[in-house]
C-alpha positions in Angstrom: -21.3 54.2 -13.3 -22.1 57.0 -10.6 -19.1 58.8 -9.3 -20.5 59.8 -5.5 -17.8 59.3 -3.5 -17.6 56.9 -0.4 -17.2 58.6 3.3 -14.4 56.7 4.5 -14.9 58.6 7.9 -18.3 56.8 8.5 -16.8 53.6 7.2 -14.4 53.3 9.7 -16.0 54.8 12.3 -14.7 52.9 15.3 -11.7 51.0 13.2 -7.9 51.3 14.0 -6.8 51.8 10.8 -8.8 55.3 10.6 -5.9 56.5 11.8 -3.7 55.6 9.1 -5.7 57.1 6.2 -3.7 60.6 5.6 -0.8 58.2 5.6 -1.8 56.0 2.9 -3.1 59.2 1.2 0.7 60.7 1.2 2.2 57.4 0.2 -0.1 57.2 -3.3 0.6 61.2 -3.9 4.1 59.4 -3.9 4.1 56.0 -5.6 1.2 54.0 -7.6 2.9 50.9 -5.3 2.0 50.6 -1.7 2.4 48.1 0.9 -0.3 48.1 3.8 0.9 46.5 6.6 -1.3 46.2 10.2 -2.1 43.2 12.6 -6.0 41.9 12.0 -8.8 43.3 13.6 -7.6 47.1 12.5 -10.2 47.3 9.9 -7.4 47.9 6.7 -9.6 45.2 4.5 -13.0 48.1 5.1 -11.4 50.8 4.7 -8.4 50.9 2.7 -10.7 50.2 -0.5 -12.9 52.7 -0.3 -9.9 55.1 0.4 -8.7 54.2 -2.9 -11.9 54.1 -5.2 -12.4 57.8 -4.1 -8.8 58.3 -5.6 -8.8 56.9 -8.5 -10.9 56.3 -11.8 -12.4 52.7 -12.7 -13.2 49.7 -10.4 -11.3 49.1 -7.7 -10.6 45.1 -7.7 -10.1 43.1 -4.2 -8.8 40.1 -4.1 -8.9 37.7 -0.9 -7.9 33.9 -0.5 -11.3 32.5 0.3 -14.7 32.6 -1.2 -16.4 33.3 2.6 -13.6 36.1 2.8 -15.0 37.8 -0.6 -18.2 37.4 0.3 -17.8 38.6 4.0 -15.4 41.5 3.1 -18.1 42.7 0.4 -20.9 42.1 2.4 -20.1 44.4 5.4 -18.6 47.1 3.2 -21.6 47.4 1.4 -23.3 47.3 5.0 -21.5 50.2 6.1 -22.2 52.1 2.7 -25.5 51.7 3.0 -25.7 50.2 -0.3 -27.2 47.2 -1.6 -24.9 44.5 -1.9 -24.1 44.1 -5.7 -24.4 48.3 -6.4 -21.5 50.1 -5.2 -20.0 46.9 -3.9 -20.0 43.8 -4.7 -18.2 40.1 -5.4 -17.3 37.5 -7.7 -16.2 34.3 -6.5 -16.3 30.5 -8.1 -20.3 30.0 -9.0 -21.6 33.3 -7.7 -21.3 36.6 -8.4 -23.4 40.2 -7.4 -21.9 42.9 -9.3 -23.6 45.5 -11.3 -22.9 48.4 -13.7 -22.4 50.9 -11.1 -20.1 48.8 -8.7 -16.9 50.8 -7.8 -15.2 48.0 -5.6 -15.6 44.8 -6.3 -14.1 41.6 -4.1 -12.8 38.5 -5.9 -10.7 35.5 -4.8 -7.1 35.5 -6.6 -8.0 32.8 -9.0 -10.8 34.7 -10.3 -9.0 37.8 -11.0 -5.9 35.7 -12.7 -8.4 34.1 -15.1 -9.6 37.4 -15.6 -6.2 38.6 -16.7 -6.2 36.0 -19.6 -8.9 37.5 -20.9 -8.0 41.2 -20.6 -4.4 41.4 -19.3 -4.7 45.4 -19.6 -7.7 45.4 -17.1 -9.6 47.8 -18.9 -11.6 49.8 -16.9 -9.8 48.8 -13.7 -8.3 51.7 -11.5 -6.5 49.8 -9.0 -5.8 46.3 -7.7 -5.7 45.7 -3.8 -4.0 41.9 -2.9 -5.4 41.5 0.8 -3.5 38.7 3.0 -0.1 38.5 0.8 1.4 37.2 4.4 -0.4 33.9 3.6 1.6 33.5 0.9 -0.9 31.6 -1.5 0.3 30.4 -4.8 -2.8 32.4 -6.6 -1.4 35.5 -4.7 2.3 34.9 -5.2 1.0 34.5 -9.0 -1.2 37.8 -9.2 2.0 39.7 -7.6 4.2 38.9 -10.6 1.5 39.2 -13.3 0.3 42.4 -12.3 4.0 44.1 -11.7 4.1 43.5 -16.1 0.7 45.3 -16.3 2.2 48.3 -14.0 4.4 48.3 -17.0 2.1 48.9 -19.3 0.3 51.0 -17.6 1.7 53.3 -15.1 -1.7 54.7 -13.9 -2.6 51.7 -12.0 -2.9 51.7 -8.9 -1.6 47.9 -6.7 -1.8 47.7 -3.4 -0.8 44.5 -1.5 -1.9 44.3 2.4 -0.3 42.2 5.1 -1.1 41.4 8.7 2.4 40.7 9.6 5.8 42.0 9.6 7.2 40.7 6.3 6.1 44.1 4.7 9.3 44.8 3.5 9.8 41.9 1.5 6.8 42.7 -0.1 7.6 46.4 -0.9 10.5 45.1 -2.6 8.6 43.2 -5.4 6.1 45.7 -5.9 8.7 48.4 -6.0 11.2 49.5 -9.0 14.6 49.3 -9.6 15.3 52.3 -8.0 13.0 52.1 -4.9 11.2 49.9 -3.0 7.4 50.7 -2.3 6.1 52.7 0.3 5.0 50.9 3.8 2.0 52.4 5.4 1.8 50.8 8.9 -0.9 50.6 11.3 -0.9 49.2 14.7 -3.3 48.6 17.5 -3.0 48.9 21.7 -3.7 44.5 21.8 -6.2 43.7 24.6 -5.2 41.8 27.4 -4.9 38.0 25.8 -4.7 35.2 28.5 -2.8 31.8 27.7 -3.7 28.7 29.0 -1.9 25.4 28.3 -3.8 22.2 27.9 -1.3 18.9 26.8 -3.3 16.1 25.8 -2.4 13.0 27.9 -2.6 10.9 25.0 -0.6 11.6 21.5 -2.2 14.2 19.0 -1.0 12.2 16.3 -0.4 8.4 15.2 0.1 6.7 11.8 -3.4 7.2 10.8 -3.3 11.3 11.2 -5.1 12.8 14.1 -6.2 10.6 17.1 -9.6 10.1 18.1 -8.1 10.4 22.1 -6.9 13.9 21.2 -10.3 14.9 19.5 -11.7 14.0 23.0 -9.4 15.8 24.5 -10.1 19.3 22.5 -13.8 18.7 22.6 -13.5 18.0 26.9 -11.3 21.1 26.9 -13.4 23.9 25.0 -16.5 22.5 26.8 -14.9 23.3 29.9 -13.3 26.4 29.0 -16.4 28.0 27.4 -18.6 26.7 30.4 -16.3 28.7 33.0 -16.4 31.9 30.7 -20.1 32.3 29.6 -21.0 32.2 33.8 -18.9 35.8 33.7 -19.5 36.9 30.0 -22.9 35.2 28.4 -21.8 37.0 25.3 -18.8 35.4 24.9 -18.0 32.9 22.0 -15.5 30.3 21.6 -13.8 29.4 18.4 -11.8 25.9 18.3 -9.4 25.6 15.6 -9.2 22.1 13.9 -6.3 20.9 11.3 -9.5 19.5 8.6 -12.5 19.0 8.0 -12.8 16.0 9.1 -11.6 16.7 12.4 -13.9 19.9 12.5 -16.9 17.8 12.3 -15.6 14.9 15.1 -15.1 17.6 17.5 -18.5 19.2 16.8 -20.1 16.0 17.1 -18.3 15.4 19.9 -18.9 19.2 22.1 -22.9 18.6 20.9 -22.6 15.3 23.0 -20.9 16.9 26.0 -22.8 20.4 26.1 -26.4 20.9 24.9 -27.0 24.3 25.8 -24.3 25.7 23.2 -24.8 26.5 19.8 -22.5 24.3 17.6 -21.2 25.5 14.7 -18.9 23.9 11.7 -16.9 26.1 9.3 -14.7 25.3 6.8 -14.5 25.1 3.2 -17.2 22.1 2.4 -20.2 23.7 4.0 -22.9 25.7 2.2 -21.9 29.5 1.6 -25.1 30.5 3.4 -24.0 28.1 6.5 -20.7 29.8 6.3 -21.9 33.7 6.0 -24.2 32.4 8.8 -21.5 31.7 11.3 -19.4 35.0 10.2 -22.4 37.2 10.8 -22.6 36.5 14.4 -25.2 35.4 17.0 -28.5 37.4 17.6 -29.1 38.6 21.4 -30.8 36.2 23.4 -29.7 33.2 21.8 -27.5 30.6 23.1 -23.7 31.2 23.3 -21.7 29.6 20.5 -18.9 27.1 20.1 -17.7 27.7 16.6 -15.3 24.7 15.4 -13.0 26.0 12.0 -10.0 25.0 10.2 -8.0 27.9 9.3 -10.5 29.5 6.9 -10.9 31.7 10.2 -7.2 32.1 11.1 -6.7 35.7 9.6 -9.0 36.7 6.7 -12.2 36.7 8.7 -13.8 38.0 11.7 -15.9 36.5 13.6 -17.9 38.4 15.8 -18.5 38.0 19.5 -15.6 35.5 20.1 -13.6 35.6 23.3 -12.0 32.4 23.7 -10.0 30.9 21.6 -8.9 26.7 21.9 -6.3 25.5 19.5 -5.5 22.1 18.9 -1.7 23.8 17.0 -2.3 21.1 13.9 -2.4 22.5 10.5 -2.7 20.8 7.1 -0.5 21.9 4.1 0.3 20.7 1.5 4.1 18.9 1.3 5.7 17.4 -1.9 7.2 14.0 -2.2 9.8 14.2 -5.2 10.5 10.9 -5.5 6.6 10.2 -6.1 6.1 13.4 -8.3 3.3 14.2 -6.0 1.8 16.8 -3.7 -0.4 16.1 -0.4 -2.2 17.7 2.4 0.0 16.7 5.6 -1.1 17.2 9.2 1.5 18.7 11.3 2.2 21.5 13.8 1.0 25.0 13.5 4.1 27.6 12.8 4.0 29.4 15.8 3.0 32.8 13.7 -0.4 31.0 12.4 -0.9 30.1 16.0 -0.5 33.6 17.3 -3.0 34.7 14.4 -5.3 32.2 15.3 -5.0 33.8 19.4 -5.9 37.3 18.3 -9.5 36.1 17.0 -10.1 36.1 21.2 -8.9 39.6 21.5 -10.5 41.7 18.6 -13.2 43.1 20.5 -11.8 42.8 24.4 -9.9 40.9 26.7 -9.3 36.7 25.4 -8.5 33.7 26.3 -6.2 31.1 24.2 -6.1 27.6 25.5 -3.4 25.5 23.3 -4.0 22.1 23.3 -0.3 21.3 23.8 2.6 22.4 26.3 4.9 24.9 26.1 8.0 23.3 24.9 6.0 21.4 21.9 4.6 24.8 20.7 8.2 26.5 21.0 9.6 23.5 18.8 6.6 24.1 16.0 8.3 26.2 12.9 8.4 29.9 13.2 6.5 30.2 9.7 4.3 28.3 7.4 6.0 27.5 4.2 4.9 29.4 1.2 2.6 27.3 -0.7 4.7 27.5 -4.0 7.4 25.4 -2.3 4.7 22.4 -1.9 2.0 23.1 -4.1 1.1 21.4 -7.6 2.4 23.6 -10.3 0.2 22.2 -13.3 -2.2 25.1 -13.4 0.4 28.1 -12.6 2.5 26.7 -15.2 -0.2 26.8 -17.9 -1.1 30.2 -16.4 2.2 31.7 -17.2 2.5 29.6 -20.3 -0.3 31.5 -21.3 0.7 35.1 -20.2 4.0 34.6 -22.0 6.3 34.2 -19.4 7.0 30.2 -19.3 8.2 29.2 -15.7 7.6 32.5 -14.7 11.0 33.8 -16.5 11.0 37.6 -16.4 8.5 38.3 -13.4 9.1 39.7 -10.2 7.7 36.9 -8.3 8.0 37.1 -4.4 9.7 33.5 -4.7 10.9 31.6 -8.0 9.3 28.6 -8.7 10.7 25.4 -7.7 12.5 23.6 -10.3 11.6 19.9 -9.5 8.0 21.3 -9.4 8.0 22.9 -12.5 9.6 20.4 -14.1 7.0 18.0 -12.8 4.2 20.3 -14.1 5.6 21.1 -17.5 5.6 17.3 -18.2 2.2 17.0 -17.6 1.5 20.4 -19.6 2.8 18.6 -22.7 1.5 15.2 -22.2 -1.7 17.1 -22.2 -0.7 19.1 -25.2 -0.9 22.4 -23.6 2.4 23.7 -24.0 4.8 23.5 -27.2 8.2 22.7 -26.8 9.5 26.3 -26.2 6.7 25.9 -23.4 4.5 28.3 -25.1 1.1 27.8 -24.5 -0.8 26.0 -27.6 -4.4 26.4 -28.9 -5.7 23.6 -26.7 -3.6 24.8 -23.5 -5.7 28.4 -23.9 -8.8 26.6 -24.2 -8.1 24.5 -21.3 -6.9 27.8 -18.9 -10.2 29.0 -20.0 -11.8 26.6 -18.1 -11.7 27.4 -14.5 -10.4 24.5 -12.7 -6.7 22.3 -13.2 -6.2 21.8 -16.7 -6.1 18.3 -16.0 -9.6 18.4 -15.2 -10.7 20.7 -18.1 -9.1 18.3 -20.2 -11.6 15.6 -19.1 -14.4 17.6 -19.2 -13.8 18.2 -22.8 -12.8 14.6 -23.9 -15.5 13.2 -21.4 -17.9 15.5 -22.8 -17.7 13.8 -25.7 -17.4 9.9 -24.3 -20.1 9.7 -22.2 -21.9 13.3 -22.6 -21.7 16.5 -20.7 -24.0 16.2 -18.0 -21.8 13.1 -16.7 -18.6 14.6 -17.5 -19.3 17.6 -15.6 -20.8 15.8 -12.4 -17.4 13.7 -12.3 -15.1 17.0 -12.7 -17.6 19.0 -10.4 -16.9 16.2 -7.6 -13.0 16.0 -8.6 -12.7 20.0 -8.2 -14.5 20.3 -5.0 -13.0 19.8 -1.7 -15.7 17.5 -0.9 -14.8 14.2 1.2 -15.0 10.8 -0.6 -16.3 8.4 1.6 -14.1 5.3 1.7 -12.1 6.9 -1.2 -15.5 5.3 -3.8 -16.2 8.3 -6.0 -18.9 6.6 -7.8 -20.4 5.6 -4.7 -20.2 9.7 -3.2 -21.5 10.6 -7.0 -24.7 8.0 -6.8 -25.1 9.8 -3.0 -24.7 13.7 -4.6 -27.2 12.5 -7.5 -29.8 11.1 -4.9 -29.5 14.3 -3.0 -29.2 12.5 0.1 -25.4 14.4 0.8 -25.7 17.3 2.3 -23.2 18.5 -0.3 -25.8 18.0 -3.2 -27.0 21.7 -3.6 -23.5 23.2 -3.9 -22.6 20.3 -6.0 -25.2 20.9 -8.4 -24.2 24.3 -9.1 -20.9 23.7 -9.8 -22.2 20.9 -12.4 -24.3 23.6 -13.8 -21.3 26.1 -14.2 -19.0 23.1 -15.9 -21.4 21.9 -17.9 -21.4 25.5 -19.8 -17.9 24.8 -20.9 -19.0 21.1 -22.4 -19.5 20.7 -26.2 -22.1 18.0 -25.9 -25.1 19.3 -23.6 -28.2 17.5 -22.5 -29.2 16.1 -18.9 -28.9 12.4 -19.4 -26.4 11.0 -17.0 -24.4 8.0 -17.6 -23.7 5.3 -15.5 -21.7 4.8 -12.5 -19.1 2.5 -14.5 -18.3 5.6 -16.7 -16.7 7.7 -13.3 -13.7 5.8 -14.2 -13.4 6.6 -17.5 -13.5 10.2 -16.8 -11.0 10.4 -14.2 -8.8 8.4 -16.1 -9.1 10.9 -19.1 -8.3 13.7 -15.8 -4.9 11.7 -14.1 -3.8 8.9 -16.7 -0.5 8.7 -15.1 -2.6 7.7 -11.9 -4.5 4.7 -13.7 -3.5 1.8 -11.3 -3.4 -1.9 -11.3 -3.7 -4.3 -8.3 -0.3 -6.3 -7.3 -1.3 -7.3 -3.8 -4.4 -7.8 -1.6 -4.6 -9.0 1.9 -7.1 -8.7 4.6 -5.5 -5.3 5.3 -6.2 -3.6 2.1 -4.7 -4.1 -1.2 -1.4 -2.3 -3.0 -1.7 -0.8 -6.4 1.1 0.0 -9.2 0.1 3.5 -11.1 1.1 4.3 -14.3 3.4 6.6 -13.4 5.5 4.1 -11.4 4.3 4.8 -7.6 2.7 2.1 -5.5 -0.2 3.0 -3.0 -2.7 1.6 -0.8 -5.7 1.7 -0.6 -8.8 -0.2 2.1 -12.4 -0.8 1.8 -15.0 -1.7 -1.2 -12.0 -0.8 -3.9 -9.2 -2.7 -2.5 -10.9 -5.7 -4.7 -10.6 -4.0 -7.7 -8.2 -5.2 -11.0 -8.0 -1.5 -12.2 -8.7 1.7 -11.0 -8.7 5.2 -12.4 -7.3 7.3 -9.3 -8.0 11.1 -8.4 -6.4 11.6 -5.4 -3.3 9.4 -4.0 -1.3 11.3 -1.8 1.6 10.8 1.1 0.8 8.9 4.1 1.3 6.6 6.7 -0.3 3.4 8.3 -2.4 0.3 7.0 -3.9 1.4 4.5 -0.7 2.6 2.7 0.3 -1.0 3.0 3.8 0.0 3.3 4.1 2.4 0.2 4.2 5.4 1.7 1.0 6.7 -0.7 -2.6 6.3 0.2 -5.8 6.1 -2.6 -8.0 8.7 -1.2 -10.2 9.1 -4.6 -11.0 6.6 -7.0 -13.4 4.5 -9.1 -13.4 0.9 -11.1 -12.1 1.2 -14.5 -11.8 -1.4 -17.3 -9.1 -2.6 -19.1 -9.8 -1.1 -22.3 -11.0 2.2 -20.7 -7.6 2.4 -18.8 -6.0 2.3 -22.7 -8.2 4.3 -24.1 -7.7 7.2 -21.5 -4.1 7.0 -21.6 -3.5 6.3 -25.6 0.2 8.1 -24.7 1.2 5.7 -22.2 0.3 2.6 -24.0 3.3 0.7 -25.4 3.9 -3.1 -27.1 7.5 -3.1 -27.1 10.4 -5.9 -26.6 12.2 -5.3 -23.4 15.7 -6.9 -23.1 17.2 -7.0 -19.8 20.4 -8.3 -18.2 19.7 -11.9 -16.5 22.3 -14.2 -15.0 25.1 -13.0 -16.7 23.3 -13.0 -20.3 20.8 -10.7 -22.1 17.1 -12.1 -22.4 13.9 -10.5 -24.0 10.5 -10.5 -23.4 7.7 -8.6 -25.4 5.7 -6.6 -22.6 2.4 -4.7 -23.1 2.4 -1.6 -21.0 0.3 1.3 -19.7 3.4 3.5 -18.3 5.0 1.2 -15.2 2.1 -0.9 -15.4 3.1 -4.4 -17.4 -0.2 -5.9 -18.9 1.7 -8.9 -20.2 4.7 -10.3 -20.6 6.2 -13.0 -22.5 9.7 -14.5 -23.4 10.7 -13.7 -27.1 14.4 -14.3 -28.7 16.9 -12.1 -28.2 17.8 -9.7 -31.5 20.6 -8.0 -31.1 19.2 -4.5 -31.8 19.2 -1.5 -30.1 17.1 -3.0 -27.4 19.4 -5.9 -26.9 22.2 -3.6 -26.7 20.9 -0.8 -24.4 20.4 -3.6 -22.1 24.0 -5.1 -22.3 25.2 -1.4 -21.8 23.2 -0.9 -18.9 24.2 -3.9 -17.3 27.8 -2.5 -17.9 27.2 0.5 -16.6 25.3 -0.9 -13.5 27.5 -4.0 -12.7 31.0 -2.8 -14.2 33.3 -5.3 -16.4 33.2 -7.6 -13.9 30.3 -9.1 -15.9 33.2 -10.9 -17.7 35.5 -13.6 -16.7 38.8 -12.0 -17.4 40.9 -14.6 -18.6 44.8 -15.1 -17.9 45.5 -13.1 -21.0 43.3 -10.4 -21.2 44.0 -9.2 -17.1 47.9 -9.8 -18.3 47.6 -6.9 -21.2 45.2 -5.3 -19.6 47.7 -4.6 -16.8 50.6 -4.3 -19.2 48.8 -1.5 -20.5 48.1 0.3 -17.0 51.5 0.6 -16.5 52.9 2.0 -19.6 49.7 4.5 -19.6 50.7 5.4 -16.1 54.4 5.9 -16.9 54.3 6.9 -20.5 51.1 8.5 -20.9 49.9 8.8 -24.5 49.6 7.7 -26.8 49.3 4.2 -24.5 45.5 4.1 -23.4 44.0 4.3 -20.3 42.7 1.0 -19.3 40.4 1.8 -16.2 37.1 0.5 -15.9 35.4 4.2 -16.5 37.7 4.8 -19.6 36.7 1.6 -20.9 33.1 1.8 -20.4 33.3 5.2 -22.2 34.6 4.1 -24.9 32.6 0.6 -25.7 31.9 0.8 -29.5 35.6 1.4 -30.4 36.7 -1.4 -28.7 34.1 -4.1 -27.6 31.7 -3.9 -30.7 31.7 -7.6 -31.9 32.0 -8.8 -28.3 29.0 -5.9 -27.3 26.7 -7.5 -30.3 27.3 -10.9 -29.5 26.3 -10.4 -25.9 22.7 -8.4 -27.2 22.5 -11.1 -29.4 21.8 -13.9 -26.1 25.6 -15.0 -25.8 26.2 -15.5 -22.3 29.3 -13.1 -20.5 31.0 -16.1 -19.5 31.4 -17.5 -23.2 33.3 -13.8 -24.4 37.0 -13.5 -23.8 38.1 -9.6 -23.8 42.0 -10.5 -24.7 41.2 -9.9 -28.7 38.7 -6.6 -27.5 41.6 -5.5 -25.5 44.2 -5.7 -28.3 41.8 -3.2 -30.6 42.8 -0.3 -28.4 46.8 -0.8 -29.0 48.1 2.5 -30.1 49.8 1.6 -33.8 52.7 2.2 -34.4 53.3 2.2 -31.1 51.8 -1.1 -30.2 55.1 -2.9 -32.1 57.4 -1.7 -29.0 54.7 -3.3 -26.2 56.9 -6.5 -25.7 60.2 -4.6 -25.4 58.5 -1.9 -22.8 56.5 -4.4 -20.9 57.4 -8.0 -22.1 55.2 -10.7 -20.8 58.1 -12.9 -19.7 61.6 -12.5 -19.1 64.6 -14.5 -19.6 66.6 -15.2 -16.3 70.4 -16.3 -16.5 69.3 -20.3 -16.1 67.5 -19.8 -19.9 64.2 -19.9 -18.2 61.6 -17.6 -19.4 59.6 -16.1 -16.3 56.0 -14.6 -16.8 56.4 -10.6 -15.3 53.3 -10.2 -12.8 52.3 -6.7 -13.7 50.5 -4.6 -10.8 46.7 -4.4 -10.7 45.6 -1.1 -12.7 44.4 0.5 -10.0 47.5 0.8 -7.9 49.8 3.4 -8.5 53.3 3.1 -6.7 53.4 -1.1 -7.6 55.7 -2.6 -9.9 56.1 -5.5 -11.9 57.0 -8.4 -9.9 59.6 -11.3 -11.0 58.9 -14.7 -8.7 61.9 -17.0 -9.3 64.1 -19.4 -8.1 67.1 -17.8 -6.2 69.4 -20.5 -8.1 68.2 -19.3 -11.5 69.6 -15.8 -11.0 73.5 -16.7 -9.8 75.8 -13.8 -11.2 72.8 -11.5 -12.1 74.5 -8.2 -10.7 72.1 -6.2 -13.0 68.4 -5.9 -12.0 66.3 -5.5 -15.3 64.4 -2.3 -16.0 61.2 -2.3 -17.9 59.4 0.5 -19.8 62.6 2.2 -21.4 64.4 1.6 -17.8 62.1 3.6 -16.1 61.0 0.6 -13.4 63.0 -1.6 -12.1 61.2 -5.3 -11.4 61.0 -6.3 -8.0 62.4 -9.9 -7.8 60.6 -12.2 -5.2 63.3 -15.3 -5.2 62.2 -18.5 -4.1 63.1 -21.6 -2.5 63.3 -24.8 -4.3 59.9 -25.6 -2.8 58.9 -21.8 -4.2 58.4 -19.9 -0.7 59.7 -16.9 -0.8 62.9 -16.1 1.2 63.8 -12.5 -0.3 62.6 -9.3 -2.1 64.6 -7.2 -3.6 64.9 -4.7 -7.0 69.2 -4.6 -5.9 70.4 -7.9 -6.9 74.2 -6.8 -6.6 73.3 -5.6 -3.4 71.5 -8.7 -2.1 74.3 -10.9 -3.3 77.1 -9.1 -1.5 75.0 -9.7 1.8 71.3 -10.9 2.6 72.6 -14.0 0.7 75.1 -15.4 3.2 72.1 -15.2 6.0 69.4 -17.1 3.6 72.4 -19.6 2.4 73.1 -20.4 6.2 69.4 -20.9 6.8 68.6 -23.2 3.5 71.1 -25.5 2.9 70.4 -27.8 5.2 66.8 -27.5 4.4 67.6 -28.0 0.7 71.0 -30.2 0.4 70.2 -31.2 -3.1 70.3 -27.6 -4.4 73.4 -26.0 -5.0 73.8 -23.2 -1.7 77.8 -22.1 -3.4 79.6 -19.6 -1.2 80.3 -17.5 -3.9 77.4 -16.8 -6.0 79.0 -14.6 -8.8 80.7 -17.6 -10.0 78.6 -20.4 -9.7 76.3 -21.6 -12.9 73.0 -20.3 -12.6 70.3 -23.2 -13.1 66.7 -24.5 -12.3 67.9 -28.0 -11.3 69.2 -29.8 -8.2 72.6 -30.1 -7.7 73.4 -33.6 -9.1 71.0 -33.2 -12.5 73.1 -30.2 -13.2 76.2 -31.9 -12.6 75.1 -34.6 -15.1 74.3 -31.8 -17.5 
């Protein structure tokens, strides 16, 4: 490897960051960890790597969040260095590599470096790692910061630099620094060229239930054409950059602009176009060629410089992952662009001079947008990240200095997937199978399907399907098999890029050869990757179909696959509109699957068992064959008092409470008496509330629970015998003394006591008795060992209440006289003596009492 130094003064000529080179050198003298904070366009990506390379032995690795940015940065630095690309300066991205033995600076994507770390945790031969664009908070970049922090604990000579284009440098300095002090921060500002901000709100909504509206795309296209025509009249060298949320919108806006303005060279820039076309856009335009309008996704937001741009037209829409915890899925959702990102976009127009930004919203809508984009770690699928961390020896990121911890719910879902793949053990450590999957540069589920599918359908077919699924290619009408057919025929413009990915993936399969399987086998490979998303149709209408996934989620689909019985789903995401069929989710990529293939791909989800349920007051059972949540067949069978029946009975009691039983008078009365004793005396008298009884079912309801589990209707089960099992012996012998069922009154009658409801903490037992049966009774009876006075409801001969008292002596001495005056005329056949103390208590009329 050559040791000839770079020439930062020549490379940095005209770059604003050249003024900060001395500050960077001073920071590196103090610390091996540095944070560089400078706005886009200052030249930090071009100048920092050669400065570092001249200070450290070994190679300098520079990460970029996107492949196109890695290639562009390497090409520009090599050009400024005056050396061929791939010699002193090179790059490695997925599917493409230009690096030689003399390479000192290598630009890579974050994903490439993550997998390189698994093979070489010490980064042998690497003197420094520069992590660029950390402010974008890409998941892989966040993981790199954590892993490289551990590498530096073993290698204190390794230089680690994080570069940010925004003002959140202090946060990264804390993470990259030590416990004693944060990493030093090197900042560089640049005098801003004037930016004229214009507002061009659309007269129609930007979004509806189906996504971005066609009318809004029309508005964006016409706005771009009008603004650019006006600009090129005064500056023919100016190009325009239009920001759209996704590749679909990029293509539609570009098509509309071509129809409106043939004088412009309209280019598209997004991850789905071939690398050569991406590089051509970034390379600028030649003198004398038409002015360009470049329609781009967020790809051009911060990590790329598109030369010549003086006008930015911004939809102020972005597409970002958003997690649906209820369905256990993450999907790309279109919404307002965060203001920080919109400012980054507008900065594209002023990198090389004064510029204009036209925002296709009004000022109020812009102000209502989120301030900053959410870190990808908060919404992304963490399966790949969790496997990488398990292979690293830090399951769940425990012990790593991460910018943000992994969200617990998403991490739990990811670990569940990995356990289903056999990739991690019970302690979360990577298994041999997991390490094998981690070394295949794709999602672990796709890696598994590549290996297993290669053995079933051939390595070529498996690689073709996985190349389609792992790319960002659009699947027309959600039909993965149809898209694959177009790619195989070469009709698709993405065929060449896809073919390169196929050849790369095929190297990892054990089954080689070029024999292609039929399109019918696409579903099997997809199902091997996503067994939880095997789906069966449950509803079909003119507007589409609803499918139930093995995971339990329902999702809608329209188009040719709506008529299929079974589908292997590769992409399902949150959505609204007719296609979602009221489910809140939509299938975006799938292939037809047979039931036998579904069973073959999801053996761990296949069950054949008796399921018991509580229906209309009794336990019923059915034998069900399922794939996850999908019921393949269900037939009634005789209920058995086994675990299934008991589980169903328990579940019914937990959900519906003890009200499933018809409480007899004896059972309800005994429960009320016990509740009063527990309230007044406590232990050993038991708590008989619903919560307490439901928590101790086996100790008091065992035989009845077995009967219920065997199919006996709840209406035929008496709880009185069961409640007697909770009586505390030997204290239970005092039950009738402390809380008698009946009370003998002076007339000789034994009147039933009405005990208070179990959930009333102040009510007292009630004795409802005819007034005449209590003549001469002075002392009110007290229950529970004298603690609780009974409450008397004194009744008329017809059973109507006349008075309520817990002090009989006071009643006879006072209120009785008024009651006598009002009632003696109404009930003349019954005794109403002036002196109730001396009259014989009776339950009969005066005449019958006299007859004796």
